[in-house]
N, C-alpha and C positions, 0 to 999 in steps of 0.2 A: 507468499510470493514477494520478492524484492523488486520494487519499481526503480527502473534505471533510466536516466536521461543521458544522451550523448550530445555534447556541444561540438559542432564541427564534424558531422557524421558522413560527409561525402568526400573527404580527402582519403588518401590510401589508408591511413591509420584508422580513421573512423569507420571505413568500410570493412576493414579486417576485424575490427572490434564487433561490428554488427554480426559478421559471420560467426565469430567465436561464441557470442552470446546466444545464438540460435540453439546451441547444444547444451545450454545450461538449464537444467530442469526447474530451478528456483528463481529464475529471472524473467521479468517482463519489461521490454523496452517500451516505455510509455510516451517518450518524446525524443525527437531527434531534430537537430537544427542544421540549417544550411543557409548561407547567404545567397548562393547562386540558384538554388532549386526550390525556393519556398513555394509550397502548394503542390509540389509533385509527390507522387507516391514512390517510396523507396523501391518497391517491386517493379514499377514501370521503368525507372531509370536504370536499375541494376537487376536484370532477370535472374542472376544467380542468387539473389536474395528474395526470391518469389514468396517465401513464407511471410514476409513483412507486407502483405497486400493491404493491410489496414493501417499502416504507418505512413502518415503524410508529413513531409518535411516542413518544419516551422521556422519562423524567424527567431532570433535570440530575444526571449522575453524572460529575464531572470526570475521575476515573481511567479509567473506561471509555471516555470520549470521547478521552482522550489516547492510549489503546492502538489505537483504531480509525481515527485520522485522521492526515493530514499537515498539513493546514491547517484552522484553525477560524475560522468567521465568528461574531461575536457580534452579534446583533440584539436587544439588550436596552436598557432605558431608561437614560438618563444616570444616573451614579453607581452603578447596579447593575452595569454592565459592567466597571468598573475592577478589581474584586476577582476576577472570573472571568478576565479577561485576564491578570492577574498570575500566576495559577496556571499557565496554559498557556505563558506565556513561560518560566517556571522549568522547565517540562518540555521546553523546546527546540522547541516548536511555532511555526509561523508563524501569526500572528493578524491577521485583518482585522476591525477594530472599526467597527460602523456607528453607534455612539453619538457623542456629542460629547466623550467623556471624554479623548481624547488629541489632539484637534485644536489646542487652544491650548497654546502652548509655555510661557507664563508661568502658573504655578499660582495666583498671586494674581489674575490676570485671570479664570481659570476659576472660582475660588471666589466672585468678585464677581457672576458671572452664573448659576452653577449650584449652588454649594455646596461643601462640603469635598472635597478630593481626597486619596484614600487610596493613590495609586500614583504619587507625584510623580517618583520615580526613573525611571519608564518614559517620561516626557514627552520626554526627550532622545533616546530610542530610536525614538520614533514618527516615521514619514514621512507627510506629508500626501498622501492618496491621490488626487491629481488627475493621471492618467497623461499628459494633454496637456502637462503642465509638468514633472512629476517622474518620468517613466517609468523612468529609469535607477536612481534611488534606490529606487523601489518594487520593482524586480526583486531588489534586494539586501536589502530590509528584512525584519526578523522581526516587526515590528508596523506595520501600516498603519492610519492614522486616516482613515476614509472621510469625505469632505467633506459639509457640510450642503447642503440643496437650494438655498437662496438663494445661499450663497457660490459654489456651482458655476456657476450661471448668471452671476453678477456677475463672477467672476474670469475666466471664459473670454471674456466680452464685452469686458472692459477690458484684458486682458493685452496685446493688440497696441498699444494706445494708450500703455501705460506704458513701452514700449520707445522711444517718441518723445515725451518728456515735454513738449515745447513745444506739443503739440496740445491738451492739457487741463490745467487747474489741479488740483493734487493735494490741495488743502486744503479743497475744497468740492464733492465729487462727490455728486450727488443720485441716489439709486437708487429706482426705482419698479418693484416686482416683484410678480407674482401667483403664488399657489400653489393647487393643487387641494385640496379639502377632505380628501382622503385623507391629507394631510400631518399631520392632527390625530390620526391613529391609529384603531384599531378600536373603542375604547371609546365607548359611546353617550353623547352629550351633546346637549342641546337645540339648542345653537348649530350643530351639524353635522348635524342631521336634514335629510332631503331637502326637506321643506316650508320649512325656514328658508333653505336655501342655493340652491335651484333658481332659475336666472336672476337670481341676486343676487351682490353683491360687498360685502365688508366690509373696511374698513381696520382693522388691529389692531396694537398694540404699536409704533406709529409713534415712531421715535427712541429706543425702549427695547428693541428686539428683540435677543435674545441671539445672533443670528448676526452682529451688528455687529462685535464684536471679532475674530471669525474672518475676516470680509471684510477688515478693516483690517490684520490681521496679514499675510495673504497678499499683498495689494496692496502693502503697504510692502516686503515681501520682494522682490517683482518690480521695484518702482520704484527700490529702493536708497535711498529716503528716505521720511519719514513721509507716509502717505496718510490723510486723514480723509474720512468719508462721512456723508451724511444719509440715513438708511434708516428 
């Protein structure tokens, strides 16, 4: 049985991860952290996760987590994640990071879109976590960078075409993608209130969305030549 720890287990991403891992026969979630709900049982806070009736949310204690896990998932905000990931890599743990901190291979590109990067040496170690394309590398990886939502949909949709380059032009691909409002996270904001978004759609960050370099990086890798998108 593989022992799994989840850092940041009570955000939308962490909760969905808990739900998915319930159905994995070879996984045991041994520790889950939360800043807001330390000492609370997962099943009491989130009844749809009633199977976790023995899992109590813990504070972030890296040494304790390292002792109790084989694999660590980090479901933390961008730039927060990188320092935590560095600790567990040094401890010899396998890490699957759900933030954007290790998706982009070029640190200057990351810093242009997200801010300073404090773990640049790990960028070369990270494997982009899209199993449909990189399954063999993922199996051997000590650090997996989980893809963003928009990049996942775009890359999987376009990958077949990139193997036949004459079908589409690679310098002017237009992407029109939609995301559910949960992608904005659990924090309360006027723009994500039910009354604001119900039966509504809003275009945002057109041509300046920070998933753009991630999409172009991976499509360029697949095509073997530069790919530019309008997103």
